[in-house]
N, C-alpha and C positions, 0 to 999 in steps of 0.2 A: 675521407673519414680519418679521424685521429684517435688512437688508442692510448691507454695509460702506459702499458709495458712497452718499452723500446727494445726490440730483439737484439739490437747492436750494442746495448749497454750504455749508449750515450745519454747525456742529461737531456730530457725532453724540454721543450720550450713551453712550459706551463707556468703561469703565474701562481703566487702563493694562494690567492683566493680559490683558484681551481683545485689546488691540492687539498685545501681545507674542505672544500665542497665534497670532494670524493671521499675523504676520510669520514666526514659527517654522514654522508649517505651510507657508507659501509656500516657505521655504528647503528644507524636507523634500521637498516635492512636485516641485521643479524645481531643477536645478543650473545652469540658464542664468542668468548674472548679470544680463543685460539685463532679463529678465522680473522677477527679484527686485527690482532697483532701481526699475523702473517701478511695481511694486505698492507698494514701500516709500514712495515720495514721495506716492502717492495716499492711503495709509493715514495717514501722518503729517500731511499737509495737512488731511485730514478730521478728524483728532483735534485738531489745534491750531486749526483754523478760520482759518488765515492765507490770504493771497492767493497765495503761491507757496512751494513747497518744491522744492528742487533738490539733486542730488548733483553735487558738483564733484570731478573726478578730476585729480590732478597727473601731468604728464609728467616724464620724466627730466631735462629741462632747467629745471624749475621752473615752466614754463607749465602751463596747465590747460585743461580742457574741461568744459562742462556736459553730462553723459552721461545724466541723467534729470531730468525736471521735471514738476511738476503745478501748473497755474494755475487759479484760480477765476474763471470768467466773464471772462477776458481783462482783469482789473483791472491786470495788469502785463504788459509786453511779454515775449514768449518769448525765452529765451536758450539754448534747447536746441541743441546742436551747435556753439555758438560757443566759440572759444578765447580765453583771456586771457593776456597776457604775464606773465612771472615777476615783474616789478616791481609788478604790481597787488597781490600779496600778498608783502610784503618777506620776506627771508630770516629776519630775527629773529622775525617772526610765525610763519613755518613751523616754526622751531625750538621756539617755545613750544608750538605745537600738538602737536608730537611729544614733546618731553621732559617737559613739564608736563601734557600732555593738557588744554590750556587751552580752556575754553568761553567764548565771548564773546556779550554781548547789547548791541546798540547802540540807544540811544534818540536818534534824529536830532533831534526838536524840542527836547529838553533838552540836546543836545550832550554826552552822556555815554556811557560804555561800561562794561559790567559784566563783570568777569573772574572766572571760577570754575575754578581748576586742580584736577585730581584728584591731582597729584603736586607736592610742595613743590619749588620750584626751588632752594631753599637746601640741603635735606637729601637730596632724591631719594626721600623716603619718601611713601607714600600719605597723603593728607589725610583725617583722620577725619570732619570735618564739611564738607559741600559748601556753603560760603557764597559769596555773590556780592558782590564788592567793586566799587563804582562809582567812576569817576574821569572827568575831562574827556577827550573824544576829540579827536584831531587834526582840524583843520578840513579838511584834504585828504580825509580819510576821509569826513567829512560831505558834502562836495561830490560825492564819488564816488557815495555812496548816493543822494543827491538826483537825480543824473543818471540813475540807474536808476529813480527814482520810488519809492524805498523810504524809509519813515519809521521802521521798526523792523525789526531783524533779530536772529536767533539762529544761532550757528555752533557746531557740535560736530565735532571731528576724527574721521576714520575711519582707523584704523590697519590696516596690512596685516601679517599674520603668515605664517610658514611653515606650510603645511597639514600637513606631516608631524610637526610638534611638536618640531622641533629647537630649540636654544638661540639661534638667530639673533635679533638685535635687531629690533624692529618698525620699519616704515617708515611715513612719512606718506603714505597712499594717496590721501586726499581729504577732503572736508568735506561734512557734512550741514547745509544752510542753509535757514532759513525767513525769508521776506520778507513784509512787510505794507505796504500802501500808506498805511495810517493808523497813528497812534501806538498802540502796544499794549504792555502789560506782560507779560513772560514770567515765569511763576512757577517756583520751584525744582522743583516737581513736574513741570512740563512739560519743564524742562531735563533732569531726571533721566530722564524717559521718552525724550527724544531721545538721551540718552547710551546707554540700554539698546538702543534701536533701532540706533544706530551700532555697538554691540558685536555685535549680531546680523548686521549687514551685514558686519562684519569677518570673522565666521565664514563667511558666504556667499562672500566674496571668496576666502578660503583654500580653501574647497571647490571653487569654480570654477577656481581655479588648479590644484588637484590634478586636477580633471577634464580640464583642458586638457593637462596633462602626460601623463595616462593615455591620452588620445586620440592625442596625438603619438607616445607610445610604441607604441600599437597600429598606427598608420600606418607607423611606422618598421619594426616587425617584419614587417608585411604586405609592405612594399617589399622588405625583405631576402629574405623567403621567395620572393617572385615572381622576383626577380633570380636567387636561388640555383637555383630550379627551371629557369630558362632556361640557366644556366651549367653545371649539373652533370648534364646528360642526354646521355650519350655514345651514339652517336658524333656526334650532331648538336647540338653546343653552339651555342646561338643568341646569338652575341655581339652582332649588330646589334640584335635585339629587347631584349637586356639593356641595351645602351647607351641605346636610346630610353626604356626604362622608367626608367633611372637619371636621365636628363636631366629627364624629366617629374616625378620625385620632388623634384628641386631647383628646379622651376619655372624651368628654364633655357630659353634661346632656341636653344641648340645645344650640341654637344659632339663629342669625338673619343676614339677608343680606338686607341692605337698599340702594335704588337707589335714589339719591338726586333729579335729574331732573324730574323724573316721579312720585316720591313718593311711588314707589312699595316697598313692604316689604315681604320678604320670611322668614318664621320661621320654626323651628323644635325643638321638645322637650320642656323642661320646659321654661316658659316665665314669665317675670314680669307682675304684674297686678296693676292697679291704686288702691291705698288703699281706703277703705270705708271712705266716708266723704270728700274726696279730691275734689278740684275744677275741674270739668270735662268739663268746658265750651269749652276749646280748645283741649281736648283730649278725645273725645267720640268714637274714633275708636276702633274697636276690631280686632286684639289685640292692646294693649296699645302702641301708637306711641312714644316710648321712644326717638327715634332719633329726633323728632321735638321739644323736650323740650329744651329751650335755655341753660340751665345748661349743658345738655349733649353736645350740639353743641359747646359751649365754651370750654368744657373739651377736646373734641376730636380734635378741631382745634387749640389748644393752642401752639402746637409745629409746627413751620414753616418748619421744616425738614421732616415733614410727618412721624415721628417715631410712631411705634405702641405702644399701652398702655397696660400694664399688672397690674392687681390688684389681690393680693392674698386674701385679706379680704376686701370686698367692704364696710363693716361696720366700717372700720378703715380709709377709704379714705375720707379726708375732702372735696374734690371736689364733691363727690357723696353723701354728707350727706342728701340733699333734696330728692334724688332719691332712696336712700337705702330702705325706707319703701315699695316701689313697689315690692321688692324681698322677703318681709317677708313671703309671702304665699308659698315660695319654699325653697329648701335647697341650692339654689345657693349662693356661697360665692366668687368664683374666676371669674374674667373677663379678657378676652383677646380681645382687640378691635384694628382692623386694619383699619386705615383711608385709603380710596381708592382714589388715585389721578391719573389723566392722564394729563401730560404736565402742571404741576403746578395747575391744576384745580381739586377741590374737587368734586367727583362724588358719594360718598356714604361711607358706613362702613360695615365691616364684623366683627361680634361679636360672641365669643364662651364663653359659661358659664360652670363652673365646680361646682359641689356640694361639700358641706363640707363632711368630712369623719371622721370616728372614727378609732383611732389607739389602738393597743393592744400590750403590751410588757410583756414578761415573765421574771421576774427578779429572780436571784438566791438569795433569801432571801429578806425580806422587808427592804426598806430604804426610807429615806426622802431626796428629792432633795434640800429642802430649808434649811437643817441643815448640817453642816459639821460633818461627822461621825468620832469620835475620838477613838472609841473602835473597835476591829476587829469583823468581822461578825462571829457569832457562829452557825448560821443555814443557810443552802443553800437550804432550801425547796422552791419550786417554788412559787412565788408571782406574781399574774397577775395585771398589771396596765392598766386601760382602760381610754383613753382620747377621749372625744366626741367633735364634732363640730370643727375639725381641718381644718385650711385653706389650700387649695392645693397650691403647689409651681409650678411656671412656669419655666421650664428648659430652658437653652440656645438653646437646640435643638428645643423646641417648638417655640421659637421666630424666629429662622432661617426658620423653615418650614412655619410659619405664614407670614413672609416677602415674601417668594417665592410664596405662594398661593395668597397672596394679590396682587402681581404683575399680576398674571394670571387673577384674578377676575377683576382687573381694566381694563386690555386689553379686556376681554370678554364683560364687561358692555359697554365699549366704542364702541366696534364692534357692539353690539346689538343696541345701540342708533344710530350709524351711519347707520346701516342697515335699521332701521325704517325711518330715515330721507330720505334715498335714495328712499325707496318705495313711500314716499309721493311726493318728489320733481320730480322724474323721472317717470311720468305716461305716457308719450307719447310713441308711438310705436317705433320710431327710437332710443330713449334713452334706452328704455327697451331692445331692441335688442342688443345694445352695451354692456349693463350690463350682459345680459345672455351670450354673447360671451366671455366676460372676465371671467365669472365663469366657462365656459366650458374649457377655456384655463388653468385655475388654476387646475381644476379637472383632466384635461388631463396630466398636469405636475406631479401631485401627483400619478396618476395611472402609468405613465411611470417610475417614481421613484420606485414604488412598484414592477413593472415588472422587473426592473433592479436588485433590491434586490433579487427577486425570482430567477432570472437567476444566480446571484452569488451563492446563496445557492445551486442551482442545480449543478453548476460546481464543487463546493467544495464536494458535496455529491458524484458526479461521480468519483472524484479523490480518495476519501476514499474507495468507492466500488471497484475500480479497483485494489487497493493494500492491502486491509484488508482481511486476511484469518486467523483468530485466531485459527481455527481448526488445520491448518498446524503448527502454532506456538506451540500449546500445544502438538501436536504429536512429534514435534522436541524436545521439552523439555524432555519428558519422554524417548525418544531414547538416547539423549545425556547424561542424568543423569545416565542411566543404564550403558552406555559405560564408563563414567568417574569413577563412584563409583564401577563398576564391581559388581553390585547387580544382584540378580536373577530376580527381577521384580520391575518395577516402575509404579505406577498407579496415576491417578488423579480422586479423589472421589468427586462428586458434591453433596452438601447437598440439600435436598428437604424440610426437616422439622426437626429442631434440628440436630441430628446426623443420621437421616434416609435419605438415598440417594442411589446412585449407582455409579459404576465405569464407566466413560465415555471415558477415554483414558488409554492405557497401552502399555508397551514394556516389553516382557517377554523372557527369554532365555530358552533353552532346558535343561532338559526335563520337565520343570515345566508347570503346567496347566494355561490356560488363565482364567482370572477372569473378562473379559470385560462384562459389563452389570450386574454383581453380585450386589445384594442389601443386605445391612446389616439387620439382624433380628431386628424386632421392639422391642424396650425396652432393647436392649442388652448393651447399653452404658449409664453410669450415666449422668445426666444432668450437673454435675459438669465439665465433659470433655468439653462440648460445651462452658461453660463460660470461661474456661481456654484457649481454642483455640482462642476464641474471643479476649482475652487479649494478644494474640500473643505468647502463651506458646508453646514451641516445646517439643514433647514427644519422647524420645529415649529409646527403650526397647532392651537391649542387649541379653536377653534370656527370651523368652516367658514363659518357664516353671518355671522360678524363680521369677516371678512378681505376686503380689497379684492382681487378677482381678476376675470378676464374671465368674462362670462356662459357661454361655452362650457365653461370650466374648472369653474365652479360646477355647471353642469348635469351634467357628467360625474361629479363626485364624488357628487352627490345620487343619480344613477343607480346608483352602487355602494353606497348607503346609508351613506356616510361622514359622521360628524359631527365628527371630529377625526383628524388624521394626523400622523405623524412620519416624515420622509424623510431617509435617510442615503445619500450617494453611495458606489458601489463603483468605485474608481479602479484601473485597471491601468496602472501607470507614468504616462505622460502622456496617457492616454486614459480618458474616462469610460465604463466598461463597462455600468453599470446602477445600479439603486436598490434599497435595502432599505427597505421601507415598512411601518409599523404603522398599522392602521386601528382606530379606535374608532367603533362604529356605533350604540350604544344612546344615547349622550349625549356632550356635549362633555367634554374632558379636559385637565387641565393636566399637560403632560409635565415630569417632574422631570429634574434634571441627571444623576443616576445612571442613569436610564433611557436618556438620550441617550448617555452614555458606553458603556453596555452595547451599545446598537445599533451604535455606531461600531466597537467592538472586534469584534463579530461580522461587520460589513461587511468589516473587514480580513481576517478569517479566510476569508470568502467569496472575497475577492480572491486569497488564497493558494491556495485550492482550484482556482480557475479558472486561475491561473498554472501550477499543477502539471499541469492537464489539457493546457494548451498545450504545456508541456514534454514531456509524454508523446507528443503528436502529433508534435512535432519529433523525438523519439527514434525513433519509428516510421519517419519519413522517412529518418533517418540509417541505420537498420538496412537498409532497402531499398537505399540507396545503397551501403552497405558490401558487401552481398551481390553487387550488380552489379559492384563493383570487384573482388571476389574471383574472380568468374566470368571477368571480362576478364583478370585476372592469370593464371589457369590456362590460358586460351586462348593468351595471349602466351607462356607457358612452353613449351606444346606446339609452337607455331609456331617458337620459338627453337631447340628441339631438332631439329625437322625441318630448319631452315635450316642448323644446324651439321652435321647428317648429310650433307646434299647438298653443302655446301661442302667438307667434308673429303674425301669420296669423289671429287668432281669434280676437285679438285686432284690427288689421288692418281692417278686414272685419266688425267688430262691429262698428268701427268708420265710415267706408264707409256707412254702412246701416243707421246709424243715420243721416249722412249728406244727403244721398239720400232721406230719409223720410222727413227731414226738408225742403229740396229744393222742393220736390213734394207738401208739404203742403203750402209753400209760393206761389208757382205758381198757385195752384189749385183755390184759392179764386179769383184773378183777371181774370183768364181764364173763370171760371164759370160766372162771371159778363159779360164778353165780349160775351161768347157764348149764354148766356140767352137773351141778348138784341139784338143780330144780327138779329133774326127773325123779331123783331119789326122794326128794322132799315130798313130791306129790304122792309117790308110792307109800311113803311112811304115813302121810296124812290119811290116805284112804284106809290103810290097815288100822290105824288108831280109831277112826270113825266106825269101822266095821266091828272092832273089838268092843267099842262102847255100845253098839246096838245089841251084841251078844249078851253083854252084862245086863242091859235093860230087859232082855227077853228071859234070861235065866234067873234074874233076881228082881221080880216085879215088886217086891215089898220095898217101899221107899224109906230111906233114912232121912231123918229131918234135916240134919246138917247138910247132907248131899243135895237134898231137894232145894234147900234155901240157896245154896251156891249156884245150882243149875238155873234157878229162876233169875238170880242176879246177873249171870253172864248170858242169859238168853240162849240156852244150849241149843234149842231147835234152830234158831237163826244162824248161830255159828256153824252148826253141822251142815246147814244148807249153803252158807256163803263161803266157807273155807275152800272147797274145791274150786269155786269160781275165782276166788282171790289168787289161788295158786296158778290157775290157768292164765289169768291176766298178767301175773308176774312172768310167766313163760313167754307170753306174746311180747311183753316189754323187753325182755332180755334178747329175744330174737331181733327186735327192732334195733336195739343198741348194737348188736353184732353186725347187722347190715350197714349201719352208719359207719362203724369203725372200718369195715372192709372198703366202703366207698372212700373214706378219708385216706386210707393207705394207697388206694389206687390213684386218687387225685394228686397225691403228694409226689408224683413222678415228674415234677416240673423241671428238674435240673438234668434230666437225661439228655446227653449230648449226641446220641446216635439215633438214627432212624430205626424203628422197629415196626414189624407188622402187628397191628393192634385192631381190636374191635371198636369201631367208631361208636356203636350204640352203647357199649359199656362206658365209654367216656362221657356220653351225654347223660346216661343214667346216674353215674357217680356225681356229676355236677348237679343234677336235680335233687339228689339226696341231700347234698350240702345246702342247697337253697330251699329245702322243703319248709324250713321255719318261716321263710318269707312268703311261701305260697299258701300256707294253711289259713283258714278263716279264723278271725278273732272276734271279740265282742263288738269292735268298731270297724271291722274289716271283713268283707265278704269272702276273701280268699281269691286266688287266681287259679283258674282251671287250666290244666295242661293237656292238650290233645296231641297224641303221638301217632304218626303214620310212618312206620319204619319199613323200608324196602329190604330186599334181600341183598345185603352188601357183602363183598368179600373182605378179607383182612386187608387193611390199608397200611402201606409203609409210610410212616410219618413220624414227626416228633410228638410223641403222645402227650407229654406234659404241656407243650406249647399249644396243642390243639385243645386240651382241657382249659387252658387259659383263655383261648378264643371263645369257647362255649360259655365260660364263666362271665366274660366281659359282655357278650351279646345278650345272654339271658338276664344278667344283672341290670343292664340298661333297659331291657323290656319291662322288668319288674318295677324299676324306678319310674319309668314313664307311666305305667298303669296306676301306680300308687299316687303319683302327682296329679293325674287326671281326676282320681277320686277325691283327693284333698281339695282341689280347686273348687268343686261344686258344693263342698260342705258335707252333705249326706249322700252316701253312695246310692241309696235307693232311688233318688230322684235324678241321678245322672243317666242321661239317655244319649247314646251315640249311634249305635247300629248293631247289627248282629251278623253272624257268619253266614256265608253262602258259598258253596263250592262252585267254582267256575274253572275254566281252562286258562292256563298261564298265558297262552298267546293272545287272549282277549285283553290282558293288561299290557303286555310287552312281548315283542318278538325276541326270542333268545337264540342267538346264533353261536353255536359251538361246533367246531370241526367234528364231523362224524355223527351229528345229531339232527340231520335234516328230517323234516316231517315228524319231529318228536315233540310231544306236549306233556306237560307235567301239571297235575292238579295242585292247586294252592287255594288260598282263601282271600276273599275280598269282603266288602261290606255293602249292605243295601240300606234302605231307608231307616232312619232312626226312630222307628215306630215302637220298638220293643224295649224292655228294660235292659239297662247295661249290665253285662256279665263279663268281668275281666277274664281274658282268655289268652293263652299263648299256644300257638300251633307249631309243632316240630315235625318235619317230614324229611325222609332221606330216600334217595333213589340212585341206582347205578345207571348212568347214561348209556344209550344204545351203542356208543363206540367202545364200551367195556373198559375204557382207560381212565374214566373220570367218575367221581361220585359227587352228588350235590346234597347239601344240607340246607333246608330252608327253615328259618326261624322267624315267625311273624306274630304280631300282637294286634289287638283291636282297639288301640288307644286313639288319641286325637291326631297322631301323625305329626309331621313337621313341614315347614315351608321350604321353598327352594334354596333360600340363602343359607339356612341351617344345614340342609342336606349336602350342599357343596363343600362344607367345611368340617363335616363330622369326622373325617379321617386325618385332619390336620393335628399335629402335636400341640398339646396344651389348649385346645379349643374345647370348651364345655359350656353347656347351658344350665348347669347346676349351680346352686348358691356356693359362695366362698366357703371352703372347708369340707364340702361334700363331694368334690370331684377334682381330679388332676388334669383331665383332658388327655390322658395318655392311653386309656383302655382300647379305644377303637383304632388309634394310630398304631399301637403295638399289634393289634389283631390284624390290621391290614398288612403290616410288614411280615408277620408270620405266614399269612396265607399267600400273599403275592411274591415276597422275596424268598422266604425260606422253603416254601412248597411249590412255587411256580403256579399258583392257583388264581382264583378270581374271588374278590370280595366286593359286593356292591350293595347299595341300599335303594329300595323303592319305597317312596312315601309321599302322601299328599295330605294336606290338612283335612281332618275328619274321616280319613280312610285308613288309619293305622300305618304300621311300618313293617317292612319285610326285608330281611337280610339273606342274601344268596351267597352261600359258601361252596365253592367248587375247587376240589383238589384232585390231582392224579392218584390212581391206585398205587402206582410205582413212580419213583422220581423220574425215570427215563422212559416213561410210557408215552410221552408226547414227542 
């Protein structure tokens, strides 16, 4: 076996094609530039056999740094990480490296330099023949190299190109340099190989640049998505968290978010403070309201195009000269301010602060930037230069990200302001209902979209699952390879840890033993093998007995009957997954190049199959996650509908309760006045009539005028009717008082605590309010109410909510009976059935804990032989377990079918015409009974047999 690195430091016997192949593979295997450069200098130094090969990278100011270096046996001092000033490589030399692609070879003992341009400096055309022209070298250059200990050197420029392939001119990125401590002649062939390697490095630099841009783009999108998620989740827009995330994305030390209309200020990290002794009259807030300072406002709003503002050093910004002292107590030096606008309207600012930083540069020898160095550097001992308080630079990527985030912050703040205005403006029940419905529709659309995406993921996953069988692919690979190579055994060895693993697939011919499941002995293989396999190295052993290997390794191969083997790595990205190995057991074998290429290709196919299997596993996990999200979305939608229902009805009933209480209060005062004076009026009237009778008895002689007036007013009738009239007025006043008391009792709809109340009182109050709908009229026979009240204790419940349940159930019963009468035209001819008292168990068996052998009388219907008499029956009873009460409300209407009965408790379901019902009454009633009181609400109904509602609640909340 032959490896790339020669431990003795001698030049390996590799041809240039092999070197280029290894460098190219390294670039393909890794996009990390540091790894590629480190491998490049090692390979080039091994190829050239020189003492040092380094890669020198230029900075923007012309100075440079040794970023990769390979030294043989410390024959030359290390320069890795050292910086060199721009004057060490003059501008004219850098221009020749770039424009003419000049290659140079310096022979220090002979004092000459060889120049080999690839582009003619006169014509700008490529040179057809790469000749080396030697001339005398400058003595300063000779002294410079001698100070380094270099007797001969070769330099090839490395150009940087745009990775996207645009027509931009290349730039001088760096140099590929070879140094030798002794005189050495560099051949044109070696110079050509160095040029080819430099070209490959240029490609790697372009790829690395593209990778860095792609990673930066991914990080930018991830930041925008995270901030967007925090900003656009109503009603809890997380401005503080979004601000912290934004500051972290810019690597800032602090920041602020200011909302102009509300004066709100969100801060995080280091903040400016008002200097001691400053005028605090207008700025006594804490933290210091920098945004309300007129100088700050003028500076932020000076650009009518709403451009963001960047300041690298706030102490050098003339516009901020007055405000700069407020930052003295911090290390803040850089500012990025994003003015937030919405439709040409200024709504606030987003500010990010960056601290000053210290820079440290390790120079190769001491130098003075302020003086031109005329003599060559004679010492390259590391000299550390420390610069403190440097101003941070804002990159173009920072500005682009700030503009995108500023747009989202503007939208989010505007949404927040609009949302607050909507809550204030639309407080009425109808408008709130419309707003909630709109939100439900939006959430529904989002959830439907999420479900569609989950469905797509599932379909794709099912397709991959139905066709992906990488085990069959790997088994086919080993079978086909053995057949084509005519090898005795082909195995796939999966690594578990370094080179420790086991054989998971094999194809073996007779009479050789199977090695399936065999594991390699621990510690048998050097760690160097793993590194080489990871770098894509193929190992071909033509004769096991003639190769230098550890005794443990040799004994292991002999135990497997192996005489020759060919090993190809299976790499998964940056990880060595396993090995594809061919065994020859009968005799040694010389492995051919085409056989090695074939095994390499099949190893790549095996890597693809394994990658697809991992992708399949990942898709399964994604499918499970999508299903979970869909389930959570459905639950959220159901909870949202329930919250909408409760909010709408509670607002409606709260308003109704306030209205009822107000009306009752206004009526109560005049009614009390009338009722309190009626008794006196009756007494006065009786006294006056008695006085009139005495006058008639004492003065029987009639006066003509008095007699005429008495006849006109029909005195006898008035004397007889007036007491009756006063009595009727007293009855009416008492009736009004009872209605007012019922209204005041019913108006307790917004009581939030449970209280012990009389259930019968709540039912009676509800009937009083509905009495106008129960009384007969000229075209309506009236509805009879039959009450069978049991002996109930006081029940701890929400009294107002229970009144609401009674109102909803009784109103629905009245509506149903009135609709039945209207459908037949004349109620006298409507015939349905009449009441009959039966036992409840004859209709349905009621199973309640603690109520065994208990029956409750209720009402059903018999034949429709008699005339229809609309009727509502109300009965109450305390169950035998003494912990529950039951209220049964039934009517003798036409009933309902099974489809309607299944949906009567669904929100927004109604059988009434548009405008006459919201479909919320029974849904709210169900939530009040089942959720608020832990009770039971159910409906029993059949067409032609009326409808019955069973309301069961505990006497005390914890009685169950």
